[in-house]
A tleap script that builds the chain and sets N, CA, C and O, in Angstrom:
source leaprc.protein.ff14SB
mol = sequence {
  NMET ALA THR ILE GLU THR GLN ASP LEU ARG
  GLU ARG ILE GLY ARG PHE ARG VAL LEU ILE
  MET GLY ARG ALA ASN PRO GLY LYS THR THR
  ILE LEU GLN LYS VAL CYS ASN THR THR ASP
  GLN PRO GLU ILE TYR ASP THR LYS GLY ASN
  LYS ILE ASP THR ALA ILE VAL GLU SER SER
  ILE LYS PRO CYS GLU CLEU
}
set mol.1.N position { -23.639 21.311 -5.734 }
set mol.1.CA position { -22.307 20.787 -5.543 }
set mol.1.C position { -21.783 20.229 -6.858 }
set mol.1.O position { -22.462 19.434 -7.508 }
set mol.2.N position { -20.595 20.632 -7.252 }
set mol.2.CA position { -20.001 20.197 -8.514 }
set mol.2.C position { -19.485 18.769 -8.405 }
set mol.2.O position { -18.953 18.372 -7.368 }
set mol.3.N position { -19.642 18.003 -9.474 }
set mol.3.CA position { -19.144 16.637 -9.531 }
set mol.3.C position { -17.893 16.608 -10.388 }
set mol.3.O position { -17.882 17.131 -11.503 }
set mol.4.N position { -16.840 15.997 -9.867 }
set mol.4.CA position { -15.592 15.854 -10.623 }
set mol.4.C position { -15.586 14.471 -11.255 }
set mol.4.O position { -15.693 13.463 -10.557 }
set mol.5.N position { -15.463 14.427 -12.564 }
set mol.5.CA position { -15.420 13.162 -13.276 }
set mol.5.C position { -14.095 12.455 -12.991 }
set mol.5.O position { -13.081 13.102 -12.729 }
set mol.6.N position { -14.114 11.125 -13.043 }
set mol.6.CA position { -12.926 10.327 -12.739 }
set mol.6.C position { -11.741 10.715 -13.612 }
set mol.6.O position { -10.630 10.876 -13.106 }
set mol.7.N position { -11.957 10.865 -14.901 }
set mol.7.CA position { -10.859 11.196 -15.817 }
set mol.7.C position { -10.283 12.572 -15.489 }
set mol.7.O position { -9.066 12.753 -15.516 }
set mol.8.N position { -11.142 13.542 -15.180 }
set mol.8.CA position { -10.667 14.875 -14.811 }
set mol.8.C position { -9.821 14.810 -13.544 }
set mol.8.O position { -8.785 15.469 -13.445 }
set mol.9.N position { -10.261 14.023 -12.591 }
set mol.9.CA position { -9.534 13.869 -11.332 }
set mol.9.C position { -8.169 13.248 -11.565 }
set mol.9.O position { -7.177 13.703 -10.995 }
set mol.10.N position { -8.102 12.220 -12.392 }
set mol.10.CA position { -6.824 11.573 -12.708 }
set mol.10.C position { -5.872 12.544 -13.401 }
set mol.10.O position { -4.672 12.533 -13.127 }
set mol.11.N position { -6.385 13.368 -14.277 }
set mol.11.CA position { -5.537 14.340 -14.974 }
set mol.11.C position { -5.009 15.407 -14.022 }
set mol.11.O position { -3.867 15.846 -14.152 }
set mol.12.N position { -5.827 15.820 -13.076 }
set mol.12.CA position { -5.418 16.850 -12.119 }
set mol.12.C position { -4.407 16.336 -11.108 }
set mol.12.O position { -3.440 17.027 -10.786 }
set mol.13.N position { -4.624 15.134 -10.608 }
set mol.13.CA position { -3.796 14.605 -9.524 }
set mol.13.C position { -2.594 13.825 -10.042 }
set mol.13.O position { -1.496 13.968 -9.504 }
set mol.14.N position { -2.772 13.016 -11.056 }
set mol.14.CA position { -1.668 12.234 -11.601 }
set mol.14.C position { -1.396 10.972 -10.807 }
set mol.14.O position { -1.603 9.865 -11.305 }
set mol.15.N position { -0.932 11.131 -9.571 }
set mol.15.CA position { -0.695 9.970 -8.719 }
set mol.15.C position { -0.989 10.342 -7.281 }
set mol.15.O position { -1.014 11.521 -6.928 }
set mol.16.N position { -1.206 9.357 -6.472 }
set mol.16.CA position { -1.515 9.615 -5.074 }
set mol.16.C position { -0.876 8.536 -4.207 }
set mol.16.O position { -0.452 7.494 -4.707 }
set mol.17.N position { -0.812 8.791 -2.931 }
set mol.17.CA position { -0.267 7.833 -1.974 }
set mol.17.C position { -1.368 7.378 -1.037 }
set mol.17.O position { -2.319 8.108 -0.757 }
set mol.18.N position { -1.214 6.152 -0.560 }
set mol.18.CA position { -2.170 5.585 0.375 }
set mol.18.C position { -1.400 5.148 1.611 }
set mol.18.O position { -0.348 4.517 1.503 }
set mol.19.N position { -1.924 5.482 2.782 }
set mol.19.CA position { -1.332 5.034 4.042 }
set mol.19.C position { -2.360 4.185 4.755 }
set mol.19.O position { -3.453 4.648 5.078 }
set mol.20.N position { -1.995 2.929 4.997 }
set mol.20.CA position { -2.856 2.033 5.753 }
set mol.20.C position { -2.071 1.624 6.986 }
set mol.20.O position { -0.984 1.054 6.893 }
set mol.21.N position { -2.645 1.927 8.141 }
set mol.21.CA position { -1.968 1.627 9.399 }
set mol.21.C position { -2.779 0.624 10.203 }
set mol.21.O position { -4.004 0.560 10.094 }
set mol.22.N position { -2.085 -0.146 11.000 }
set mol.22.CA position { -2.772 -1.088 11.871 }
set mol.22.C position { -1.802 -2.071 12.474 }
set mol.22.O position { -0.614 -2.074 12.155 }
set mol.23.N position { -2.322 -2.904 13.347 }
set mol.23.CA position { -1.478 -3.894 14.010 }
set mol.23.C position { -0.989 -4.920 12.992 }
set mol.23.O position { -1.471 -4.966 11.861 }
set mol.24.N position { -0.036 -5.732 13.404 }
set mol.24.CA position { 0.551 -6.732 12.512 }
set mol.24.C position { -0.467 -7.796 12.119 }
set mol.24.O position { -1.224 -8.284 12.959 }
set mol.25.N position { -0.481 -8.144 10.862 }
set mol.25.CA position { -1.246 -9.259 10.292 }
set mol.25.C position { -2.768 -9.154 10.290 }
set mol.25.O position { -3.423 -10.196 10.325 }
set mol.26.N position { -3.383 -7.957 10.252 }
set mol.26.CA position { -4.837 -7.941 10.139 }
set mol.26.C position { -5.322 -7.924 8.688 }
set mol.26.O position { -6.524 -8.031 8.446 }
set mol.27.N position { -4.394 -7.791 7.702 }
set mol.27.CA position { -4.791 -7.820 6.294 }
set mol.27.C position { -4.545 -6.532 5.535 }
set mol.27.O position { -5.180 -6.299 4.507 }
set mol.28.N position { -3.641 -5.688 6.012 }
set mol.28.CA position { -3.357 -4.417 5.327 }
set mol.28.C position { -2.836 -4.647 3.912 }
set mol.28.O position { -3.283 -3.997 2.967 }
set mol.29.N position { -1.893 -5.574 3.771 }
set mol.29.CA position { -1.328 -5.869 2.449 }
set mol.29.C position { -2.385 -6.456 1.533 }
set mol.29.O position { -2.423 -6.131 0.346 }
set mol.30.N position { -3.238 -7.308 2.060 }
set mol.30.CA position { -4.310 -7.915 1.267 }
set mol.30.C position { -5.252 -6.852 0.722 }
set mol.30.O position { -5.680 -6.935 -0.429 }
set mol.31.N position { -5.578 -5.857 1.534 }
set mol.31.CA position { -6.437 -4.758 1.076 }
set mol.31.C position { -5.785 -4.036 -0.093 }
set mol.31.O position { -6.428 -3.785 -1.112 }
set mol.32.N position { -4.500 -3.701 0.057 }
set mol.32.CA position { -3.797 -3.006 -1.025 }
set mol.32.C position { -3.727 -3.854 -2.288 }
set mol.32.O position { -3.903 -3.339 -3.392 }
set mol.33.N position { -3.472 -5.151 -2.134 }
set mol.33.CA position { -3.408 -6.030 -3.300 }
set mol.33.C position { -4.752 -6.089 -4.022 }
set mol.33.O position { -4.791 -6.097 -5.252 }
set mol.34.N position { -5.840 -6.129 -3.279 }
set mol.34.CA position { -7.174 -6.160 -3.904 }
set mol.34.C position { -7.477 -4.854 -4.626 }
set mol.34.O position { -7.991 -4.865 -5.744 }
set mol.35.N position { -7.159 -3.728 -3.989 }
set mol.35.CA position { -7.418 -2.420 -4.590 }
set mol.35.C position { -6.602 -2.245 -5.869 }
set mol.35.O position { -7.087 -1.689 -6.854 }
set mol.36.N position { -5.355 -2.727 -5.844 }
set mol.36.CA position { -4.452 -2.565 -7.000 }
set mol.36.C position { -4.542 -3.729 -7.983 }
set mol.36.O position { -3.852 -3.733 -9.002 }
set mol.37.N position { -5.391 -4.721 -7.684 }
set mol.37.CA position { -5.571 -5.879 -8.556 }
set mol.37.C position { -4.239 -6.564 -8.864 }
set mol.37.O position { -3.894 -6.767 -10.028 }
set mol.38.N position { -3.494 -6.919 -7.812 }
set mol.38.CA position { -2.199 -7.569 -7.969 }
set mol.38.C position { -1.985 -8.585 -6.861 }
set mol.38.O position { -2.668 -8.559 -5.837 }
set mol.39.N position { -1.034 -9.475 -7.074 }
set mol.39.CA position { -0.603 -10.394 -6.022 }
set mol.39.C position { 0.843 -10.107 -5.624 }
set mol.39.O position { 1.403 -10.799 -4.774 }
set mol.40.N position { 1.449 -9.085 -6.240 }
set mol.40.CA position { 2.827 -8.702 -5.922 }
set mol.40.C position { 2.914 -8.185 -4.496 }
set mol.40.O position { 1.966 -7.598 -3.975 }
set mol.41.N position { 4.066 -8.411 -3.871 }
set mol.41.CA position { 4.306 -7.852 -2.549 }
set mol.41.C position { 4.638 -6.368 -2.706 }
set mol.41.O position { 5.257 -5.979 -3.696 }
set mol.42.N position { 4.237 -5.541 -1.747 }
set mol.42.CA position { 4.496 -4.108 -1.860 }
set mol.42.C position { 5.963 -3.767 -1.660 }
set mol.42.O position { 6.709 -4.519 -1.033 }
set mol.43.N position { 6.369 -2.624 -2.202 }
set mol.43.CA position { 7.705 -2.102 -1.941 }
set mol.43.C position { 7.603 -1.238 -0.702 }
set mol.43.O position { 6.647 -0.478 -0.547 }
set mol.44.N position { 8.584 -1.350 0.186 }
set mol.44.CA position { 8.543 -0.643 1.456 }
set mol.44.C position { 9.663 0.393 1.486 }
set mol.44.O position { 10.803 0.100 1.127 }
set mol.45.N position { 9.325 1.606 1.918 }
set mol.45.CA position { 10.285 2.708 1.976 }
set mol.45.C position { 10.335 3.288 3.375 }
set mol.45.O position { 9.338 3.289 4.097 }
set mol.46.N position { 11.510 3.783 3.752 }
set mol.46.CA position { 11.618 4.446 5.050 }
set mol.46.C position { 11.164 5.897 4.922 }
set mol.46.O position { 10.747 6.328 3.846 }
set mol.47.N position { 11.244 6.645 6.014 }
set mol.47.CA position { 10.747 8.020 6.023 }
set mol.47.C position { 11.541 8.954 5.123 }
set mol.47.O position { 11.067 10.037 4.777 }
set mol.48.N position { 12.759 8.540 4.737 }
set mol.48.CA position { 13.593 9.364 3.848 }
set mol.48.C position { 13.414 8.984 2.380 }
set mol.48.O position { 14.037 9.577 1.500 }
set mol.49.N position { 12.565 8.000 2.122 }
set mol.49.CA position { 12.305 7.590 0.744 }
set mol.49.C position { 13.227 6.507 0.232 }
set mol.49.O position { 13.206 6.195 -0.959 }
set mol.50.N position { 14.040 5.923 1.105 }
set mol.50.CA position { 14.939 4.845 0.709 }
set mol.50.C position { 14.198 3.514 0.776 }
set mol.50.O position { 13.498 3.221 1.746 }
set mol.51.N position { 14.369 2.717 -0.278 }
set mol.51.CA position { 13.704 1.418 -0.315 }
set mol.51.C position { 14.321 0.500 0.733 }
set mol.51.O position { 15.542 0.440 0.877 }
set mol.52.N position { 13.464 -0.216 1.466 }
set mol.52.CA position { 13.908 -1.132 2.510 }
set mol.52.C position { 13.857 -2.558 1.974 }
set mol.52.O position { 12.896 -2.946 1.310 }
set mol.53.N position { 14.898 -3.333 2.267 }
set mol.53.CA position { 14.937 -4.741 1.887 }
set mol.53.C position { 13.839 -5.475 2.654 }
set mol.53.O position { 13.789 -5.405 3.882 }
set mol.54.N position { 12.963 -6.177 1.941 }
set mol.54.CA position { 11.838 -6.842 2.603 }
set mol.54.C position { 12.279 -7.949 3.547 }
set mol.54.O position { 11.500 -8.354 4.411 }
set mol.55.N position { 13.516 -8.459 3.411 }
set mol.55.CA position { 14.004 -9.488 4.330 }
set mol.55.C position { 14.079 -8.935 5.757 }
set mol.55.O position { 13.950 -9.685 6.725 }
set mol.56.N position { 14.289 -7.625 5.881 }
set mol.56.CA position { 14.389 -6.997 7.193 }
set mol.56.C position { 13.051 -7.047 7.922 }
set mol.56.O position { 13.005 -7.223 9.139 }
set mol.57.N position { 11.973 -6.893 7.179 }
set mol.57.CA position { 10.645 -6.873 7.794 }
set mol.57.C position { 9.867 -8.160 7.533 }
set mol.57.O position { 8.650 -8.196 7.713 }
set mol.58.N position { 10.558 -9.209 7.112 }
set mol.58.CA position { 9.924 -10.474 6.749 }
set mol.58.C position { 9.028 -11.020 7.853 }
set mol.58.O position { 7.947 -11.533 7.561 }
set mol.59.N position { 9.442 -10.925 9.103 }
set mol.59.CA position { 8.641 -11.488 10.187 }
set mol.59.C position { 7.308 -10.772 10.345 }
set mol.59.O position { 6.346 -11.372 10.823 }
set mol.60.N position { 7.229 -9.505 9.954 }
set mol.60.CA position { 5.958 -8.786 10.067 }
set mol.60.C position { 5.096 -8.937 8.814 }
set mol.60.O position { 3.920 -8.572 8.828 }
set mol.61.N position { 5.665 -9.468 7.736 }
set mol.61.CA position { 4.899 -9.659 6.498 }
set mol.61.C position { 4.156 -10.998 6.547 }
set mol.61.O position { 3.004 -11.085 6.123 }
set mol.62.N position { 4.811 -12.032 7.061 }
set mol.62.CA position { 4.198 -13.354 7.101 }
set mol.62.C position { 3.270 -13.478 8.305 }
set mol.62.O position { 3.541 -12.898 9.356 }
set mol.63.N position { 2.175 -14.229 8.161 }
set mol.63.CA position { 1.283 -14.457 9.307 }
set mol.63.C position { 2.007 -15.173 10.439 }
set mol.63.O position { 2.900 -15.985 10.199 }
set mol.64.N position { 1.628 -14.873 11.644 }
set mol.64.CA position { 2.218 -15.513 12.815 }
set mol.64.C position { 1.789 -16.971 12.889 }
set mol.64.O position { 0.640 -17.310 12.603 }
set mol.65.N position { 2.722 -17.823 13.276 }
set mol.65.CA position { 2.396 -19.230 13.474 }
set mol.65.C position { 2.175 -19.450 14.956 }
set mol.65.O position { 2.956 -18.976 15.781 }
set mol.66.N position { 1.120 -20.165 15.299 }
set mol.66.CA position { 0.817 -20.443 16.702 }
set mol.66.C position { 1.253 -21.828 17.088 }
set mol.66.O position { 1.076 -22.234 18.237 }
savepdb mol mol.pdb
quit
C-alpha cells in the first residue's frame, strides 16, 4: 500500500471542507477551534454559499442556561 506524504497531499488537495453535525451545544465549535488552533468564532454559510449573520444563530452558539 502506497503512503502519501503530508506535503504531497496538501499540494494535491489545496483545501478541504469539514462537516461536523450534532445536537446543539455538545462542543462542535470547540472541536473545530482546537483542530484549527484558534479561538475565533466560525463563519457560517447557507446552502447557497451566502454568509449568515451570526446574530441570527446566536441562541444556538451560546450554551443553554438552566
